C-alpha positions in Angstrom: -117.2 168.6 -9.2 -117.1 169.4 -12.9 -115.2 167.0 -15.3 -113.3 167.7 -18.3 -114.1 166.7 -21.8 -111.9 163.7 -22.0 -112.9 160.1 -22.2 -109.7 159.1 -20.5 -110.5 161.0 -17.3 -111.7 158.9 -14.4 -114.6 160.2 -12.4 -114.5 160.5 -8.5 -118.2 159.4 -8.4 -118.8 156.0 -7.0 -121.8 153.7 -7.5 -123.6 153.5 -4.1 -124.4 149.8 -4.5 -121.2 148.5 -6.3 -118.6 150.9 -4.8 -116.8 150.9 -8.2 -115.1 153.8 -10.2 -116.9 154.9 -13.2 -115.7 156.6 -16.4 -117.1 159.5 -18.0 -117.7 159.9 -21.8 -117.6 163.5 -23.2 -116.8 164.9 -26.5 -113.2 165.6 -27.3 -112.4 169.4 -27.4 -109.3 170.3 -29.7 -106.3 171.5 -27.8 -108.0 170.6 -24.5 -105.3 170.6 -21.7 -104.6 167.6 -19.6 -105.8 167.8 -16.0 -103.7 167.0 -13.0 -105.1 166.3 -9.5 -104.1 168.8 -6.8 -104.6 167.6 -3.3 -107.8 165.6 -3.0 -110.5 167.7 -4.7 -108.9 170.2 -7.2 -108.0 170.1 -10.8 -105.4 172.1 -12.4 -104.8 172.3 -16.2 -101.5 171.4 -17.6 -100.6 172.1 -21.2 -97.1 172.1 -22.7 -96.4 173.7 -26.2 -95.9 171.0 -28.9 -94.9 171.4 -32.6 -96.3 168.7 -34.9 -95.9 168.1 -38.7 -98.7 169.1 -41.2 -99.4 165.4 -41.9 -100.2 164.6 -38.2 -102.3 167.8 -37.9 -104.3 167.0 -41.0 -104.7 163.5 -39.8 -106.0 164.6 -36.4 -108.3 167.3 -38.0 -109.1 166.2 -41.4 -111.0 168.2 -44.1 -114.1 168.0 -41.8 -112.8 167.2 -38.5 -113.6 163.6 -38.7 -110.3 161.9 -40.0 -110.2 158.3 -39.0 -107.5 157.7 -36.2 -108.1 154.1 -35.6 -106.4 150.9 -36.9 -109.0 148.9 -38.9 -109.3 145.4 -40.3 -110.2 145.2 -43.9 -111.6 142.1 -45.6 -110.1 141.5 -49.1 -112.7 141.9 -51.8 -112.4 140.4 -55.4 -110.3 142.5 -57.6 -108.3 143.9 -54.7 -104.5 144.3 -54.9 -102.3 145.7 -52.1 -101.7 148.8 -54.0 -105.5 149.3 -54.6 -106.3 148.9 -51.0 -103.5 151.3 -49.9 -104.9 153.8 -52.5 -108.4 153.4 -51.4 -107.4 154.2 -47.7 -104.9 157.0 -48.7 -101.9 155.5 -47.3 -98.6 154.3 -48.9 -98.1 150.7 -50.1 -95.1 150.4 -47.5 -97.4 151.4 -44.8 -99.9 148.5 -45.6 -96.9 146.0 -46.0 -95.3 146.9 -42.8 -98.7 146.6 -40.8 -99.1 143.2 -42.1 -95.5 141.9 -41.9 -95.6 141.6 -45.9 -93.1 142.2 -48.5 -93.8 143.5 -51.9 -94.2 139.9 -53.4 -97.0 139.0 -51.1 -100.1 137.6 -52.4 -103.6 138.3 -50.9 -106.8 136.3 -51.1 -110.3 137.1 -51.2 -111.7 137.0 -47.7 -108.3 137.6 -46.0 -108.1 140.1 -43.4 -105.7 143.1 -43.5 -104.6 145.6 -41.0 -104.8 149.1 -42.1 -103.3 152.0 -40.3 -104.9 155.4 -40.4 -102.0 157.3 -41.4 -98.5 156.5 -43.1 -96.1 155.1 -40.6 -95.6 152.2 -38.4 -97.8 150.4 -35.8 -95.6 149.7 -32.8 -96.1 147.5 -29.7 -94.2 149.0 -26.6 -91.9 146.6 -25.1 -90.2 146.5 -21.8 -87.2 148.9 -21.5 -88.6 151.0 -24.4 -88.3 154.8 -24.2 -89.9 157.3 -26.6 -86.6 158.9 -27.7 -85.4 155.3 -28.7 -88.6 154.4 -30.4 -88.6 157.5 -32.4 -85.0 157.4 -33.5 -85.3 153.7 -34.5 -88.2 154.3 -36.7 -87.2 157.8 -37.9 -90.3 159.4 -36.5 -90.9 162.6 -34.5 -91.4 162.4 -30.8 -93.9 165.2 -30.8 -95.9 163.5 -33.6 -96.0 160.3 -31.8 -97.2 162.0 -28.6 -99.7 164.1 -30.3 -101.3 161.4 -32.6 -101.7 158.9 -29.8 -102.8 161.6 -27.3 -100.3 160.8 -24.7 -99.4 163.2 -21.8 -95.7 163.3 -22.6 -92.8 161.1 -23.6 -93.0 159.1 -20.3 -96.8 158.1 -21.0 -96.1 154.7 -22.5 -96.4 151.2 -20.9 -95.7 147.7 -21.8 -98.2 146.4 -24.2 -99.3 149.8 -25.4 -100.2 149.9 -29.2 -98.7 153.2 -30.7 -99.0 154.7 -34.2 -95.6 156.2 -35.3 -96.7 158.8 -38.0 -94.2 159.0 -40.8 -92.3 156.1 -39.2 -90.1 154.0 -41.6 -89.3 150.3 -41.0 -85.5 149.8 -40.5 -84.0 147.8 -43.4 -81.4 145.8 -41.4 -81.5 144.4 -38.9 -85.2 143.8 -39.3 -87.1 144.8 -36.2 -90.3 143.1 -35.3 -93.1 145.5 -34.6 -95.3 142.7 -33.1 -94.4 141.2 -29.8 -93.0 137.6 -29.8 -95.5 135.0 -28.9 -95.2 133.2 -25.7 -97.3 130.1 -25.1 -98.6 129.6 -21.7 -100.4 126.8 -19.8 -104.2 126.5 -19.9 -104.2 126.7 -16.1 -102.6 130.2 -16.3 -105.8 132.2 -17.0 -109.3 132.6 -15.7 -112.2 133.2 -18.2 -112.4 137.1 -18.1 -116.1 137.2 -18.6 -119.4 135.1 -18.9 -121.0 135.1 -22.5 -120.6 133.7 -25.8 -117.8 134.0 -28.2 -119.1 136.2 -31.2 -115.8 136.7 -32.9 -112.9 134.4 -32.9 -109.3 135.6 -33.2 -108.9 138.9 -34.9 -106.7 141.9 -34.7 -104.8 142.3 -32.4 -104.7 138.7 -31.1 -108.3 139.4 -29.7 -111.5 137.3 -29.1 -115.0 139.0 -28.5 -117.2 137.6 -26.0 -120.8 139.0 -26.0 -123.4 139.3 -23.3 -125.6 142.0 -21.8 -124.0 145.4 -21.2 -123.2 145.7 -17.6 -121.9 142.1 -17.2 -118.8 142.0 -14.8 -115.5 141.5 -16.3 -112.7 139.9 -14.4 -108.9 139.8 -14.4 -107.9 136.8 -16.2 -104.6 136.4 -14.3 -103.1 138.3 -11.2 -101.0 141.3 -12.2 -100.8 145.1 -12.0 -103.2 147.4 -13.9 -101.3 149.5 -16.4 -104.2 151.4 -18.1 -107.8 152.2 -17.4 -108.6 154.7 -19.9 -110.0 155.5 -23.5 -108.4 153.9 -26.6 -107.9 156.3 -29.4 -106.1 153.8 -31.7 -107.7 150.4 -32.0 -111.3 151.6 -31.5 -111.6 149.6 -28.2 -113.2 152.4 -26.4 -112.9 152.3 -22.6 -110.1 149.6 -21.9 -107.9 148.1 -19.3 -104.5 146.5 -19.6 -102.9 144.4 -17.0 -99.2 143.3 -16.8 -98.5 139.9 -15.5 -95.4 138.5 -14.1 -94.5 136.4 -17.1 -94.3 139.8 -19.1 -97.6 139.3 -20.9 -100.2 141.9 -21.0 -104.1 141.3 -21.0 -106.2 143.7 -22.7 -110.0 144.3 -22.1 -111.8 146.6 -24.3 -115.4 148.2 -24.8 -115.9 148.6 -21.1 -118.9 150.6 -19.8 -117.1 151.4 -16.6 -114.1 150.7 -14.6 -113.7 149.0 -11.2 -109.9 149.4 -10.9 -107.3 152.2 -11.5 -103.8 152.2 -12.8 -101.4 150.8 -10.3 -103.7 148.6 -8.6 -102.6 145.0 -7.9 -105.3 142.5 -8.9 -105.8 138.7 -8.3 -107.0 136.4 -10.7 -110.7 136.5 -11.2 -111.0 140.0 -9.4 -113.8 142.4 -10.7 -112.1 145.0 -13.0 -115.0 146.6 -14.9 -118.3 146.0 -16.5 -119.1 145.2 -20.2 -120.0 147.9 -22.7 -119.9 148.4 -26.3 -123.4 149.3 -27.2 -123.3 152.1 -30.0 -123.9 155.4 -28.2 -123.0 154.1 -24.8 -120.2 155.7 -22.8 -116.8 154.2 -23.7 -118.2 151.9 -26.5 -115.6 152.9 -29.1 -115.9 151.3 -32.4 -118.4 148.6 -31.6 -121.8 147.1 -32.9 -123.1 145.7 -29.6 -122.4 144.8 -26.2 -119.1 142.7 -25.7 -115.6 142.5 -24.2 -112.7 142.3 -26.6 -110.1 140.3 -24.8 -106.5 140.2 -26.3 -103.1 139.0 -24.9 -100.1 141.0 -26.0 -96.8 139.1 -26.0 -98.5 135.7 -25.8 -100.9 133.2 -27.1 -104.7 134.1 -26.5 -106.0 131.3 -24.3 -109.6 131.9 -25.8 -108.3 131.4 -29.3 -108.8 127.6 -28.9 -112.6 128.0 -28.6 -115.1 128.0 -31.4 -117.5 130.7 -32.5 -120.6 130.5 -30.3 -118.8 128.9 -27.5 -120.6 129.4 -24.3 -118.4 130.8 -21.3 -120.5 130.0 -18.2 -118.0 130.6 -15.5 -115.8 133.6 -14.8 -114.4 135.5 -11.9 -113.8 134.1 -8.5 
């Protein structure tokens, strides 16, 4: 069976030894239609007309087709100001302020890390009960722009814990609405280590910790829950990633996967195999990565791995 040029498409090929579902990595084709499974073994193209603004079209294409779409972390250098950083990245000052929950009087220091969106607008974390029309209305963004920039299928293709870019969005003046989810603290017994390896980067955006090991290392569910996404991440640079919704409303996020062992809708138990580590440049699903590791985040809660230091060795994970 032929597969489309879409990193988010899950293959129907299974490894004969592991019996797990693998992802494909192919180049993205502009205006490629979504694919819908018909029956058990056929695909049909589904494409709806969509009108987007010139700003979003330019951000997607860029002058050479290589415009950045990912949110990045920038380390403040000597002589930097908030305005100079915004100018260097081609975004408005307000966009930089909103992304970092700053006001115009904020001071920055050398070595400080700032979140830099790829386009003017808002970084938004989807919460329970959110709808696309409500998000667009609140932040004065266009639904079609949000759908196109985030490469969503339609207005219903959002889940709790999704990180969206709202192109052209404006932060409401009053009442102030927080774009980052509230932090809920959980007991240390709540989670299982998601993967064996060494902590190669401590807490960084968004609420993530990196665990390095050999590519192909098994990755496990940190807690019981339901798989929301097992696809490719266009926004944070996380490559192939999985999100799992837990009964306390928290979402765990596992990035830079070589392959998946679960699919959306699957119920998983704590310590269950969900995928395999990737992240080596050039490897399928690596995303923006310099080596084999898993980026583990918690959306809506404290990251339980944040308490461990750089180079900490995680020797036990899974069941």
